[in-house]
N, C-alpha and C positions, 0 to 999 in steps of 0.2 A: 763141213758145209762148203760146197764149191760155188764160187761166183759165176753166174751165167752172163750177166751184163753189169758192168760197173759204170755208173752214170756220174762221173766226176765233173764238176763245174769249174772251169779254169778261165784265166785271162783277165784283162782289164775291163773297163766299162764296155759292154758289148751285148749284142743280141745272143741269147742262148743258142747253142749248137742245134741247127734245124734238122740235122740227121738224128738227133736224140730226143728232141722235144718239139711238141706242137705249141704254137704261140697263140695267145689270145687274139681274137679277131681273124685268125687264119694267116697272119703275116705281119712283117714290120710296119709299124705306124697305124695298125688297125685296132678297132674296138668292137665289142659286141655287148649285149645286155648282161648285167650282173645277175647274181643269185635272185631268183624270183623277180627279175626286172628291177632290182634295186641297184642303183649306180651302174657303172660300166666296168667290164674287164678289158683292159687296154694293154697292148703289147709293150708300150713304152714304160709301163709300170713294173716290168720284170726285166732286170738286167743283171749281167755278171759283173761284179765289182770286186777287185782285189782277190780274185780266186773263188768267191762265193756268190751264190744267187741272192740278190736283194729285190724283194717284192715290196712295193710301196702302196699304201692306201692313203688317198688324199681326202681332204675335208669335203670335196664336192662329190665323193662317191666313186671316183676313178681308182681302180685297184688292179692288182696283178692276178695272173692265172697261168698255169703251165701244165702240160700233160705229156706223159711218156707215150710213144707209139708201141712200146713193148708190152703186149698183153699176154697173159697166161693164166691157166687155172692151177692153183696151188703154188706155194713157194714162200719165200721170206722177203719182205720189203723193209728197208732201213733208210733212215735219213738222220742227219745231225742238224738240229734246228734251234733257233731262238727267235723271240719276237719282243717288241716293245712299242709302247705308245710314243708319239713324237709331239704331242700337244697336251694341254691340260684336259682332264677328264670332263666330259659333258653328258655321260650316260648313253652315248651313241657310239659304241666301240665296234671295231672290226673283229672278225673271227678268223684267226689263222688255222688252217686245216692241212692235214695229210689224209688223202682219201684213196681207196681203191674203188674205181668206177667201172661199171660193166662195159666191155668192149662193144656190146650191142647198142649202148646208149639207152637201153630200155630200163627205166626205173619207175616204180619199185619192182617190176616183174623179175628183174635179174639181180636185185639186191644192191647193196652199197655198204662199204666198210669205211667209216670215218674213224680211223684208228688213232688220230689225235685231233681234237677240236677244242681249242682254247675259247672259253667264253669271252675273253678279252686278251689282248696282247700282253705277254709277260706275266700273266696271273700265276698264283701259287698252286693251282689245281689243274692237273691234266684230266681231260675227259675224252671218252670214246663213245660213239653211237654206231652200233653194228646192226644194219638193217637186214632182216630176213627177205629172201625173195618171196613176193606175194602179189596178188592181183591189185590193181589200182582201186578197185571198188570197196576195199576194206580199210579200217583205220590203220595208221602206221604201225608196223610190226618191227620192233627193234629191241636190242639189249643196250644197257647203259653201264659204263664203268667210270669211276673217278678215283684219282690218286692225288691227294693233297700233300703239301710239304715239298713240292717241286717248283723251284724258281725258274719259270719258263722264259725269263729274260736272259738266262744264261744258256750256254750250249748244252744240249742233251741229245743222246742217241735214242731214237724212237724206232721201234720195229713192230711188225705184225707177222705172225706165222700162220699160214692158211694151209690146211691139209684136208684130206677126205674125212678126217676124224674130228677136227676142231679148229677154232680160231684162238690164238694166244697173242697177247700184247706184252711188250717189254719197254721199259725205260732204263737206260744205262745197264742193260743186261738183266734186270730184275723183272720177273713176270708180274704184271698188275691186272691182267684179266685173262679169263679162259671161258669160252662158251662152246657148246656142242649140242647137236640135235635140236629139239624144240619144235619140230614140225607138228602142225595141227590142221584143222579143216580150213584155216585161213592162210596158211603159209607153208613153205618148204622148210627144210632144216637150215639152221643158221649158216652152215658151211657149204650149202648146196648150190651156191651161185655159179654161173658159168664164168668164162674167162674175164679177167679184169686187168686194168692198168693203173699206174700211179698218176694222181693229179696233186698239184700243190696250189693252194688257193688262199686268198685273203678276202673273205666275203663280208658283205654287209647285209643286215636285215632292215636297213634304213635307206632312204633315197639320197640324202645329202646332209650337210651340217654334222659331219662325223668328226670324231677324234682321230686325227691322222696317226698312222702306224707304219711299222716296218716288220716284215717277216723275212728271215734270212735262213738259207740252207747252205751248209758247208759242203755236203756231199749227199748223194742219194744212190742206192744200189738195189738190185733185185737178184735173188738167188733161186735156183732149184734146190729142193731138199732131197737128200738121199732117202731111199725107200725106208730105211730103219728110223728116220726122223718122224715119219708120218704116223707112227703108232705110239708115240710117247705120250 
């Protein structure tokens, strides 16, 4: 497997490399609305610290977001991640995510692959929500996967492989989901989305009064897959 773009995050406390990442709000010091207008995604909440990305979610709903400008159809995306709460639990947790988001920005028409979505920072179950490309006028069309017994407060390598044949998910090199096909009158096949790019998010489903949290990424990479990989 040959690396196409290696997105290593380096250096001291700093703004992520703007040649490799799009910032929340569009630039340093800016913010824009959070997931479903809950809280805000703010550039200042995403910084490189000690050679790794640190994304912070505050009690007031300000949190981090980052997107790669490198979009492609098919390949393998990987990241080494961990997350943890930084305040006592109050039932209003952040959701750390690794997502492939359509380059078009058209969702749900062009799909969405949430290949890691923690229900809470550092929880012991990894989850994934793989969205079929489908019209906006039908109920959400998605597949769900869960793998428990994984301490997500510790570093783990998480990956998704997307080919013309399937979607496969991996944690520390072990496959934990595989989906293929599934087209019907309401949706296209699960792997039939157009070009996508990596986003790293720390989302909230609440407005404020949140349990603060940290989502960290040691490195992130995207690869092309050799032709013989796409038929496995």
